[in-house]
N, CA and C atoms as an extended XYZ file, in Angstrom:
519
Properties=species:S:1:pos:R:3:atomname:S:1:resname:S:1:resid:I:1 pbc="F F F"
N        -9.032      -60.018       -3.481 N   MET     1
C        -8.929      -59.373       -2.199 CA  MET     1
C        -8.376      -57.940       -2.468 C   MET     1
N        -9.177      -56.958       -2.206 N   SER     2
C        -8.742      -55.589       -2.367 CA  SER     2
C        -8.223      -55.024       -1.084 C   SER     2
N        -7.234      -54.190       -1.236 N   LYS     3
C        -6.700      -53.519       -0.036 CA  LYS     3
C        -7.372      -52.199        0.100 C   LYS     3
N        -7.911      -51.929        1.232 N   THR     4
C        -8.510      -50.644        1.525 CA  THR     4
C        -7.586      -49.890        2.486 C   THR     4
N        -7.290      -48.624        2.138 N   PRO     5
C        -6.392      -47.873        3.024 CA  PRO     5
C        -7.012      -47.710        4.396 C   PRO     5
N        -6.186      -47.745        5.365 N   SER     6
C        -6.690      -47.570        6.720 CA  SER     6
C        -7.136      -46.106        6.908 C   SER     6
N        -7.909      -45.880        7.924 N   SER     7
C        -8.423      -44.545        8.177 CA  SER     7
C        -7.272      -43.618        8.559 C   SER     7
N        -6.222      -44.148        9.160 N   GLU     8
C        -5.046      -43.331        9.489 CA  GLU     8
C        -4.329      -42.893        8.220 C   GLU     8
N        -4.214      -43.732        7.237 N   ALA     9
C        -3.567      -43.413        5.965 CA  ALA     9
C        -4.426      -42.356        5.247 C   ALA     9
N        -5.763      -42.560        5.266 N   GLN    10
C        -6.647      -41.540        4.605 CA  GLN    10
C        -6.517      -40.207        5.303 C   GLN    10
N        -6.459      -40.209        6.596 N   SER    11
C        -6.303      -38.983        7.373 CA  SER    11
C        -4.981      -38.288        7.028 C   SER    11
N        -3.908      -39.040        6.892 N   ASN    12
C        -2.630      -38.453        6.545 CA  ASN    12
C        -2.668      -37.857        5.153 C   ASN    12
N        -3.321      -38.584        4.222 N   GLN    13
C        -3.429      -38.094        2.847 CA  GLN    13
C        -4.233      -36.776        2.819 C   GLN    13
N        -5.335      -36.756        3.589 N   LEU    14
C        -6.180      -35.542        3.635 CA  LEU    14
C        -5.349      -34.387        4.273 C   LEU    14
N        -4.610      -34.703        5.366 N   GLY    15
C        -3.810      -33.696        6.016 CA  GLY    15
C        -2.739      -33.139        5.085 C   GLY    15
N        -2.076      -34.042        4.329 N   ASP    16
C        -1.063      -33.598        3.372 CA  ASP    16
C        -1.683      -32.758        2.261 C   ASP    16
N        -2.834      -33.201        1.819 N   PHE    17
C        -3.559      -32.435        0.769 CA  PHE    17
C        -3.914      -31.021        1.271 C   PHE    17
N        -4.484      -30.971        2.468 N   GLU    18
C        -4.847      -29.666        3.030 CA  GLU    18
C        -3.598      -28.790        3.247 C   GLU    18
N        -2.536      -29.377        3.754 N   LEU    19
C        -1.265      -28.652        3.971 CA  LEU    19
C        -0.763      -28.075        2.650 C   LEU    19
N        -0.840      -28.871        1.597 N   ASN    20
C        -0.374      -28.403        0.296 CA  ASN    20
C        -1.229      -27.226       -0.233 C   ASN    20
N        -2.554      -27.343       -0.031 N   LEU    21
C        -3.462      -26.260       -0.442 CA  LEU    21
C        -3.147      -24.981        0.353 C   LEU    21
N        -2.931      -25.137        1.663 N   LEU    22
C        -2.635      -23.962        2.471 CA  LEU    22
C        -1.337      -23.298        2.001 C   LEU    22
N        -0.335      -24.114        1.729 N   LYS    23
C         0.955      -23.530        1.250 CA  LYS    23
C         0.748      -22.792       -0.047 C   LYS    23
N        -0.003      -23.383       -0.968 N   GLN    24
C        -0.247      -22.736       -2.274 CA  GLN    24
C        -1.000      -21.424       -2.075 C   GLN    24
N        -2.023      -21.501       -1.247 N   GLU    25
C        -2.802      -20.251       -1.003 CA  GLU    25
C        -1.943      -19.179       -0.326 C   GLU    25
N        -1.121      -19.567        0.624 N   TYR    26
C        -0.279      -18.652        1.331 CA  TYR    26
C         0.679      -17.892        0.372 C   TYR    26
N         1.376      -18.647       -0.457 N   PHE    27
C         2.333      -18.032       -1.346 CA  PHE    27
C         1.613      -17.282       -2.487 C   PHE    27
N         0.427      -17.733       -2.866 N   PHE    28
C        -0.337      -16.920       -3.843 CA  PHE    28
C        -0.721      -15.578       -3.196 C   PHE    28
N        -1.172      -15.571       -1.961 N   LEU    29
C        -1.544      -14.314       -1.330 CA  LEU    29
C        -0.307      -13.417       -1.139 C   LEU    29
N         0.827      -13.989       -0.776 N   GLN    30
C         2.047      -13.156       -0.632 CA  GLN    30
C         2.430      -12.529       -1.972 C   GLN    30
N         2.332      -13.328       -3.062 N   THR    31
C         2.615      -12.760       -4.371 CA  THR    31
C         1.651      -11.636       -4.732 C   THR    31
N         0.370      -11.856       -4.405 N   THR    32
C        -0.655      -10.820       -4.713 CA  THR    32
C        -0.372       -9.532       -3.949 C   THR    32
N        -0.014       -9.672       -2.662 N   ILE    33
C         0.348       -8.503       -1.851 CA  ILE    33
C         1.547       -7.787       -2.436 C   ILE    33
N         2.554       -8.521       -2.877 N   GLU    34
C         3.701       -7.922       -3.530 CA  GLU    34
C         3.355       -7.227       -4.823 C   GLU    34
N         2.413       -7.787       -5.579 N   ASP    35
C         1.953       -7.166       -6.826 CA  ASP    35
C         1.272       -5.841       -6.506 C   ASP    35
N         0.484       -5.778       -5.463 N   TYR    36
C        -0.133       -4.519       -5.071 CA  TYR    36
C         0.952       -3.528       -4.718 C   TYR    36
N         1.995       -3.966       -3.987 N   ASN    37
C         3.084       -3.070       -3.615 CA  ASN    37
C         3.765       -2.491       -4.856 C   ASN    37
N         3.965       -3.293       -5.861 N   LYS    38
C         4.601       -2.807       -7.103 CA  LYS    38
C         3.740       -1.718       -7.715 C   LYS    38
N         2.405       -1.942       -7.746 N   GLN    39
C         1.517       -0.947       -8.346 CA  GLN    39
C         1.484        0.320       -7.505 C   GLN    39
N         1.572        0.171       -6.176 N   ILE    40
C         1.555        1.327       -5.292 CA  ILE    40
C         2.788        2.176       -5.553 C   ILE    40
N         3.938        1.572       -5.751 N   TRP    41
C         5.196        2.321       -6.039 CA  TRP    41
C         5.041        3.060       -7.339 C   TRP    41
N         4.375        2.431       -8.346 N   VAL    42
C         4.188        3.161       -9.615 CA  VAL    42
C         3.290        4.398       -9.413 C   VAL    42
N         2.238        4.211       -8.604 N   ILE    43
C         1.327        5.325       -8.359 CA  ILE    43
C         2.081        6.461       -7.644 C   ILE    43
N         2.891        6.071       -6.634 N   LYS    44
C         3.701        7.069       -5.915 CA  LYS    44
C         4.653        7.819       -6.860 C   LYS    44
N         5.288        7.057       -7.718 N   ALA    45
C         6.250        7.684       -8.679 CA  ALA    45
C         5.541        8.660       -9.628 C   ALA    45
N         4.357        8.266      -10.098 N   LEU    46
C         3.580        9.151      -11.002 CA  LEU    46
C         3.167       10.418      -10.249 C   LEU    46
N         2.762       10.294       -8.977 N   GLY    47
C         2.375       11.446       -8.207 CA  GLY    47
C         3.527       12.414       -8.001 C   GLY    47
N         4.709       11.881       -7.692 N   ILE    48
C         5.881       12.738       -7.546 CA  ILE    48
C         6.282       13.386       -8.879 C   ILE    48
N         6.127       12.622       -9.966 N   THR    49
C         6.412       13.223      -11.284 CA  THR    49
C         5.451       14.372      -11.569 C   THR    49
N         4.186       14.202      -11.234 N   GLY    50
C         3.212       15.302      -11.424 CA  GLY    50
C         3.552       16.522      -10.601 C   GLY    50
N         3.973       16.278       -9.348 N   THR    51
C         4.372       17.398       -8.492 CA  THR    51
C         5.586       18.110       -9.058 C   THR    51
N         6.519       17.309       -9.619 N   SER    52
C         7.736       17.914      -10.248 CA  SER    52
C         7.353       18.734      -11.461 C   SER    52
N         6.351       18.284      -12.213 N   ALA    53
C         5.909       19.082      -13.369 CA  ALA    53
C         5.323       20.435      -12.931 C   ALA    53
N         4.601       20.398      -11.799 N   VAL    54
C         4.068       21.680      -11.291 CA  VAL    54
C         5.219       22.592      -10.932 C   VAL    54
N         6.253       22.074      -10.303 N   LEU    55
C         7.432       22.906       -9.965 CA  LEU    55
C         8.060       23.435      -11.207 C   LEU    55
N         8.121       22.643      -12.273 N   GLY    56
C         8.668       23.140      -13.567 CA  GLY    56
C         7.835       24.304      -14.111 C   GLY    56
N         6.514       24.166      -14.011 N   PHE    57
C         5.619       25.246      -14.472 CA  PHE    57
C         5.859       26.515      -13.648 C   PHE    57
N         6.055       26.337      -12.343 N   ILE    58
C         6.316       27.487      -11.484 CA  ILE    58
C         7.602       28.218      -11.892 C   ILE    58
N         8.632       27.450      -12.118 N   LEU    59
C         9.906       28.047      -12.549 CA  LEU    59
C         9.801       28.737      -13.907 C   LEU    59
N         9.067       28.085      -14.800 N   ARG    60
C         8.874       28.724      -16.118 CA  ARG    60
C         8.077       30.003      -16.008 C   ARG    60
N         7.045       29.991      -15.173 N   GLU    61
C         6.199       31.157      -14.993 CA  GLU    61
C         6.986       32.300      -14.378 C   GLU    61
N         7.957       31.994      -13.469 N   LYS    62
C         8.767       33.040      -12.897 CA  LYS    62
C         9.642       33.746      -13.940 C   LYS    62
N        10.014       33.007      -14.985 N   GLN    63
C        10.861       33.582      -16.027 CA  GLN    63
C        10.038       34.324      -17.087 C   GLN    63
N         8.762       33.941      -17.225 N   ASN    64
C         7.896       34.529      -18.225 CA  ASN    64
C         6.861       35.361      -17.531 C   ASN    64
N         7.061       36.665      -17.366 N   LEU    65
C         6.174       37.506      -16.600 CA  LEU    65
C         4.914       37.900      -17.355 C   LEU    65
N         4.815       37.554      -18.649 N   SER    66
C         3.642       37.950      -19.418 CA  SER    66
C         2.443       36.971      -19.234 C   SER    66
N         2.687       35.840      -18.592 N   VAL    67
C         1.623       34.873      -18.381 CA  VAL    67
C         0.714       35.420      -17.280 C   VAL    67
N        -0.597       35.252      -17.485 N   SER    68
C        -1.556       35.854      -16.574 CA  SER    68
C        -1.720       35.076      -15.249 C   SER    68
N        -1.501       33.770      -15.282 N   ILE    69
C        -1.633       32.954      -14.073 CA  ILE    69
C        -0.327       33.046      -13.263 C   ILE    69
N        -0.429       33.267      -12.006 N   SER    70
C         0.790       33.465      -11.159 CA  SER    70
C         1.355       32.139      -10.727 C   SER    70
N         2.599       32.174      -10.348 N   ALA    71
C         3.307       30.999       -9.879 CA  ALA    71
C         2.649       30.440       -8.556 C   ALA    71
N         2.211       31.362       -7.725 N   SER    72
C         1.527       30.905       -6.499 CA  SER    72
C         0.228       30.186       -6.813 C   SER    72
N        -0.509       30.641       -7.849 N   ASN    73
C        -1.737       29.959       -8.231 CA  ASN    73
C        -1.453       28.576       -8.828 C   ASN    73
N        -0.376       28.494       -9.610 N   ILE    74
C         0.034       27.204      -10.206 CA  ILE    74
C         0.345       26.192       -9.024 C   ILE    74
N         1.082       26.678       -8.054 N   ALA    75
C         1.421       25.765       -6.913 CA  ALA    75
C         0.184       25.379       -6.165 C   ALA    75
N        -0.720       26.320       -5.939 N   PHE    76
C        -1.941       26.020       -5.194 CA  PHE    76
C        -2.827       25.035       -5.937 C   PHE    76
N        -3.015       25.280       -7.241 N   ILE    77
C        -3.791       24.366       -8.093 CA  ILE    77
C        -3.091       23.015       -8.170 C   ILE    77
N        -1.748       23.059       -8.197 N   GLY    78
C        -0.977       21.838       -8.324 CA  GLY    78
C        -1.146       20.874       -7.138 C   GLY    78
N        -1.661       21.352       -6.036 N   CYS    79
C        -1.910       20.471       -4.907 CA  CYS    79
C        -2.945       19.387       -5.231 C   CYS    79
N        -3.727       19.639       -6.283 N   ALA    80
C        -4.724       18.603       -6.652 CA  ALA    80
C        -4.023       17.340       -7.190 C   ALA    80
N        -2.848       17.476       -7.753 N   ILE    81
C        -2.143       16.280       -8.307 CA  ILE    81
C        -1.850       15.280       -7.177 C   ILE    81
N        -1.140       15.675       -6.130 N   PRO    82
C        -0.893       14.684       -5.084 CA  PRO    82
C        -2.176       14.216       -4.411 C   PRO    82
N        -3.169       15.089       -4.354 N   LEU    83
C        -4.450       14.669       -3.770 CA  LEU    83
C        -5.112       13.550       -4.554 C   LEU    83
N        -5.138       13.663       -5.875 N   PHE    84
C        -5.711       12.599       -6.707 CA  PHE    84
C        -4.924       11.317       -6.602 C   PHE    84
N        -3.611       11.392       -6.597 N   PHE    85
C        -2.790       10.169       -6.457 CA  PHE    85
C        -2.885        9.585       -5.058 C   PHE    85
N        -3.060       10.430       -4.050 N   TRP    86
C        -3.258        9.935       -2.684 CA  TRP    86
C        -4.537        9.090       -2.627 C   TRP    86
N        -5.600        9.568       -3.239 N   ILE    87
C        -6.913        8.838       -3.269 CA  ILE    87
C        -6.713        7.513       -3.995 C   ILE    87
N        -6.021        7.553       -5.156 N   LEU    88
C        -5.833        6.320       -5.924 CA  LEU    88
C        -5.010        5.322       -5.142 C   LEU    88
N        -3.894        5.721       -4.567 N   GLU    89
C        -3.046        4.822       -3.814 CA  GLU    89
C        -3.787        4.268       -2.589 C   GLU    89
N        -4.573        5.108       -1.953 N   SER    90
C        -5.306        4.652       -0.761 CA  SER    90
C        -6.291        3.550       -1.114 C   SER    90
N        -6.908        3.616       -2.309 N   GLN    91
C        -7.776        2.551       -2.734 CA  GLN    91
C        -7.020        1.244       -2.907 C   GLN    91
N        -5.837        1.309       -3.512 N   TRP    92
C        -5.035        0.105       -3.699 CA  TRP    92
C        -4.617       -0.457       -2.366 C   TRP    92
N        -4.212        0.393       -1.418 N   LYS    93
C        -3.774       -0.075       -0.088 CA  LYS    93
C        -4.923       -0.732        0.634 C   LYS    93
N        -6.092       -0.126        0.511 N   HIS    94
C        -7.290       -0.688        1.155 CA  HIS    94
C        -7.574       -2.067        0.617 C   HIS    94
N        -7.542       -2.259       -0.693 N   PHE    95
C        -7.728       -3.581       -1.289 CA  PHE    95
C        -6.655       -4.567       -0.831 C   PHE    95
N        -5.410       -4.084       -0.804 N   GLN    96
C        -4.314       -4.972       -0.373 CA  GLN    96
C        -4.498       -5.453        1.059 C   GLN    96
N        -4.899       -4.555        1.899 N   ARG    97
C        -5.074       -4.913        3.342 CA  ARG    97
C        -6.159       -5.963        3.545 C   ARG    97
N        -7.010       -6.133        2.579 N   GLY    98
C        -8.023       -7.172        2.652 CA  GLY    98
C        -7.448       -8.574        2.667 C   GLY    98
N        -6.220       -8.736        2.204 N   PHE    99
C        -5.586      -10.065        2.203 CA  PHE    99
C        -4.884      -10.405        3.498 C   PHE    99
N        -4.534       -9.383        4.280 N   TYR   100
C        -3.711       -9.562        5.475 CA  TYR   100
C        -4.320      -10.558        6.491 C   TYR   100
N        -5.588      -10.447        6.842 N   PRO   101
C        -6.144      -11.323        7.836 CA  PRO   101
C        -6.067      -12.818        7.418 C   PRO   101
N        -6.278      -13.092        6.130 N   ARG   102
C        -6.185      -14.518        5.705 CA  ARG   102
C        -4.753      -15.002        5.800 C   ARG   102
N        -3.752      -14.159        5.449 N   VAL   103
C        -2.368      -14.571        5.547 CA  VAL   103
C        -2.052      -14.887        7.002 C   VAL   103
N        -2.508      -14.032        7.910 N   ALA   104
C        -2.281      -14.275        9.342 CA  ALA   104
C        -2.953      -15.560        9.804 C   ALA   104
N        -4.158      -15.800        9.283 N   GLN   105
C        -4.881      -17.000        9.650 CA  GLN   105
C        -4.156      -18.261        9.159 C   GLN   105
N        -3.632      -18.214        7.920 N   ILE   106
C        -2.942      -19.392        7.403 CA  ILE   106
C        -1.667      -19.609        8.226 C   ILE   106
N        -0.939      -18.565        8.555 N   GLU   107
C         0.261      -18.725        9.384 CA  GLU   107
C        -0.063      -19.332       10.743 C   GLU   107
N        -1.176      -18.961       11.308 N   SER   108
C        -1.631      -19.506       12.580 CA  SER   108
C        -1.984      -21.005       12.387 C   SER   108
N        -2.668      -21.357       11.362 N   ILE   109
C        -3.026      -22.743       11.106 CA  ILE   109
C        -1.763      -23.603       10.913 C   ILE   109
N        -0.823      -23.094       10.147 N   LEU   110
C         0.417      -23.830        9.920 CA  LEU   110
C         1.212      -24.018       11.207 C   LEU   110
N         1.167      -23.028       12.072 N   ALA   111
C         1.909      -23.151       13.328 CA  ALA   111
C         1.166      -24.034       14.321 C   ALA   111
N        -0.125      -23.825       14.505 N   ASN   112
C        -0.871      -24.517       15.548 CA  ASN   112
C        -1.298      -25.926       15.128 C   ASN   112
N        -1.749      -26.099       13.885 N   THR   113
C        -2.268      -27.417       13.483 CA  THR   113
C        -1.128      -28.344       13.046 C   THR   113
N        -0.176      -27.785       12.316 N   TYR   114
C         0.880      -28.577       11.698 CA  TYR   114
C         2.202      -28.453       12.462 C   TYR   114
N         2.264      -27.572       13.434 N   GLY   115
C         3.500      -27.411       14.215 CA  GLY   115
C         4.651      -26.840       13.405 C   GLY   115
N         4.375      -26.110       12.369 N   LEU   116
C         5.463      -25.552       11.501 CA  LEU   116
C         5.896      -24.233       12.089 C   LEU   116
N         7.185      -23.984       11.997 N   CYS   117
C         7.770      -22.730       12.475 CA  CYS   117
C         7.801      -21.655       11.365 C   CYS   117
N         7.581      -22.082       10.168 N   SER   118
C         7.602      -21.174        9.017 CA  SER   118
C         6.572      -21.689        8.026 C   SER   118
N         6.109      -20.898        7.074 N   PRO   119
C         6.510      -19.553        6.821 CA  PRO   119
C         5.802      -18.589        7.746 C   PRO   119
N         6.445      -17.533        8.084 N   LYS   120
C         5.879      -16.474        8.929 CA  LYS   120
C         6.288      -15.102        8.386 C   LYS   120
N         6.130      -14.933        7.083 N   ILE   121
C         6.499      -13.681        6.437 CA  ILE   121
C         5.735      -12.525        7.047 C   ILE   121
N         4.438      -12.631        7.089 N   TYR   122
C         3.592      -11.569        7.578 CA  TYR   122
C         3.702      -11.423        9.075 C   TYR   122
N         3.671      -12.559        9.805 N   GLY   123
C         3.770      -12.487       11.275 CA  GLY   123
C         5.042      -11.847       11.754 C   GLY   123
N         6.122      -12.156       11.078 N   SER   124
C         7.420      -11.587       11.431 CA  SER   124
C         7.417      -10.061       11.170 C   SER   124
N         6.801       -9.671       10.040 N   TRP   125
C         6.771       -8.248        9.708 CA  TRP   125
C         5.930       -7.498       10.723 C   TRP   125
N         4.732       -8.049       11.089 N   THR   126
C         3.873       -7.353       12.043 CA  THR   126
C         4.510       -7.270       13.424 C   THR   126
N         5.268       -8.319       13.805 N   TYR   127
C         5.975       -8.281       15.096 CA  TYR   127
C         7.046       -7.204       15.067 C   TYR   127
N         7.854       -7.202       14.042 N   THR   128
C         8.969       -6.268       13.932 CA  THR   128
C         8.460       -4.829       13.964 C   THR   128
N         7.388       -4.536       13.249 N   PHE   129
C         6.889       -3.174       13.167 CA  PHE   129
C         5.715       -2.883       14.126 C   PHE   129
N         5.526       -3.820       15.030 N   LYS   130
C         4.481       -3.673       16.085 CA  LYS   130
C         3.121       -3.315       15.491 C   LYS   130
N         2.744       -4.105       14.496 N   ARG   131
C         1.419       -3.874       13.847 CA  ARG   131
C         0.564       -5.111       14.158 C   ARG   131
N        -0.736       -4.874       14.089 N   SER   132
C        -1.693       -5.917       14.324 CA  SER   132
C        -2.116       -6.524       12.971 C   SER   132
N        -2.281       -7.863       12.898 N   PRO   133
C        -2.734       -8.470       11.614 CA  PRO   133
C        -4.134       -7.966       11.189 C   PRO   133
N        -4.924       -7.638       12.179 N   THR   134
C        -6.228       -7.051       11.847 CA  THR   134
C        -6.226       -5.603       12.250 C   THR   134
N        -6.727       -4.774       11.373 N   SER   135
C        -6.700       -3.333       11.583 CA  SER   135
C        -7.576       -2.965       12.788 C   SER   135
N        -7.069       -2.069       13.624 N   GLN   136
C        -7.857       -1.625       14.785 CA  GLN   136
C        -9.037       -0.799       14.349 C   GLN   136
N        -8.883       -0.050       13.281 N   HIS   137
C        -9.937        0.747       12.680 CA  HIS   137
C       -10.216        0.090       11.332 C   HIS   137
N       -11.467       -0.157       11.096 N   LYS   138
C       -11.846       -0.824        9.828 CA  LYS   138
C       -12.398        0.184        8.852 C   LYS   138
N       -12.229       -0.138        7.565 N   GLY   139
C       -12.815        0.656        6.529 CA  GLY   139
C       -11.818        1.421        5.701 C   GLY   139
N       -12.296        1.950        4.648 N   TYR   140
C       -11.443        2.655        3.674 CA  TYR   140
C       -10.688        3.817        4.271 C   TYR   140
N       -11.323        4.559        5.141 N   LEU   141
C       -10.710        5.764        5.729 CA  LEU   141
C        -9.415        5.395        6.441 C   LEU   141
N        -9.427        4.348        7.288 N   TRP   142
C        -8.261        3.990        8.084 CA  TRP   142
C        -7.316        3.066        7.354 C   TRP   142
N        -7.823        2.096        6.607 N   ASP   143
C        -6.989        1.136        5.907 CA  ASP   143
C        -6.335        1.735        4.675 C   ASP   143
N        -6.938        2.774        4.111 N   GLY   144
C        -6.460        3.367        2.910 CA  GLY   144
C        -6.005        4.783        3.051 C   GLY   144
N        -6.988        5.711        3.125 N   LEU   145
C        -6.733        7.130        3.103 CA  LEU   145
C        -5.790        7.595        4.214 C   LEU   145
N        -6.008        7.172        5.425 N   LEU   146
C        -5.205        7.649        6.570 CA  LEU   146
C        -4.126        6.628        6.982 C   LEU   146
N        -3.917        5.627        6.156 N   ASN   147
C        -2.822        4.668        6.408 CA  ASN   147
C        -1.515        5.420        6.369 C   ASN   147
N        -0.654        5.213        7.403 N   ARG   148
C         0.595        5.971        7.523 CA  ARG   148
C         1.475        5.833        6.301 C   ARG   148
N         1.533        4.625        5.751 N   SER   149
C         2.460        4.387        4.646 CA  SER   149
C         1.927        5.061        3.346 C   SER   149
N         0.658        5.489        3.358 N   VAL   150
C         0.085        6.156        2.209 CA  VAL   150
C         0.118        7.650        2.353 C   VAL   150
N        -0.460        8.158        3.467 N   CYS   151
C        -0.698        9.586        3.549 CA  CYS   151
C         0.473       10.486        3.801 C   CYS   151
N         1.548        9.966        4.436 N   VAL   152
C         2.686       10.834        4.832 CA  VAL   152
C         3.341       11.489        3.588 C   VAL   152
N         3.626       10.704        2.584 N   SER   153
C         4.330       11.279        1.430 CA  SER   153
C         3.482       12.331        0.696 C   SER   153
N         2.168       12.092        0.625 N   TYR   154
C         1.295       13.028       -0.065 CA  TYR   154
C         1.079       14.295        0.758 C   TYR   154
N         0.982       14.125        2.078 N   LEU   155
C         0.895       15.340        2.925 CA  LEU   155
C         2.123       16.233        2.808 C   LEU   155
N         3.293       15.536        2.728 N   LEU   156
C         4.542       16.262        2.522 CA  LEU   156
C         4.558       16.986        1.173 C   LEU   156
N         4.110       16.306        0.143 N   GLU   157
C         4.055       16.958       -1.177 CA  GLU   157
C         3.141       18.166       -1.190 C   GLU   157
N         1.954       17.997       -0.612 N   ILE   158
C         1.002       19.131       -0.562 CA  ILE   158
C         1.556       20.282        0.268 C   ILE   158
N         2.169       19.955        1.433 N   ALA   159
C         2.770       21.024        2.264 CA  ALA   159
C         3.909       21.719        1.488 C   ALA   159
N         4.730       20.978        0.754 N   PHE   160
C         5.764       21.560       -0.018 CA  PHE   160
C         5.218       22.496       -1.063 C   PHE   160
N         4.175       22.097       -1.776 N   LEU   161
C         3.601       22.947       -2.794 CA  LEU   161
C         2.964       24.192       -2.185 C   LEU   161
N         2.321       24.083       -1.037 N   LEU   162
C         1.782       25.221       -0.381 CA  LEU   162
C         2.879       26.211        0.072 C   LEU   162
N         3.989       25.703        0.524 N   ILE   163
C         5.125       26.553        0.915 CA  ILE   163
C         5.635       27.286       -0.351 C   ILE   163
N         5.771       26.506       -1.413 N   ILE   164
C         6.218       27.121       -2.697 CA  ILE   164
C         5.211       28.178       -3.160 C   ILE   164
N         3.962       27.930       -2.985 N   ALA   165
C         2.883       28.940       -3.370 CA  ALA   165
C         3.084       30.198       -2.546 C   ALA   165
N         3.347       30.037       -1.253 N   ALA   166
C         3.539       31.232       -0.354 CA  ALA   166
C         4.790       31.940       -0.746 C   ALA   166
N         5.866       31.255       -1.021 N   ILE   167
C         7.105       31.883       -1.414 CA  ILE   167
C         6.913       32.634       -2.743 C   ILE   167
N         6.265       31.974       -3.693 N   ALA   168
C         6.003       32.630       -5.014 CA  ALA   168
C         5.154       33.877       -4.880 C   ALA   168
N         4.162       33.794       -3.957 N   TYR   169
C         3.256       34.933       -3.771 CA  TYR   169
C         4.027       36.144       -3.202 C   TYR   169
N         4.837       35.890       -2.191 N   PHE   170
C         5.579       36.985       -1.562 CA  PHE   170
C         6.817       37.398       -2.362 C   PHE   170
N         7.282       36.548       -3.241 N   TRP   171
C         8.443       36.847       -4.071 CA  TRP   171
C         8.082       37.946       -5.087 C   TRP   171
N         6.826       37.971       -5.558 N   LYS   172
C         6.388       38.949       -6.540 CA  LYS   172
C         6.203       40.302       -5.878 C   LYS   172
N         5.947       40.332       -4.621 N   ARG   173
C         5.625       41.578       -3.906 CA  ARG   173
C         6.805       42.433       -3.711 C   ARG   173
């Protein structure tokens, strides 16, 4: 006489199995998002280092008047450095944002299907910062290049270099 599990026991086992898979996927996605953040900070740091190097060249050029390229030209050309890093970081941010809808979906499944109050890492963050789990504007331009967390620092760097270029230009006059 063999014992066959009841359909309720099978359903519970399947539910537990699915719940376990969802938890694993959720924390894998959170780790992946954090890994992207770590890389984004490295990119930002390298961009700021490049901008600092441009400032060093400007200061050196101001002391060495025999160099043919002017400090204002160095600053103007130096704007390409933050521009390149801005494009690189925006690509990483665009890829990272591709994970957000699935994280929100898993949080919704855990709350609605399983009645769990947590984890809500992403949901809590979007609520606190009044963001939508799905981007209102789709595509690389909005999710990456014009993303507020990406573009502000690079726009400030470029503006700073342009101001330095103007100061260097009028300083020689």
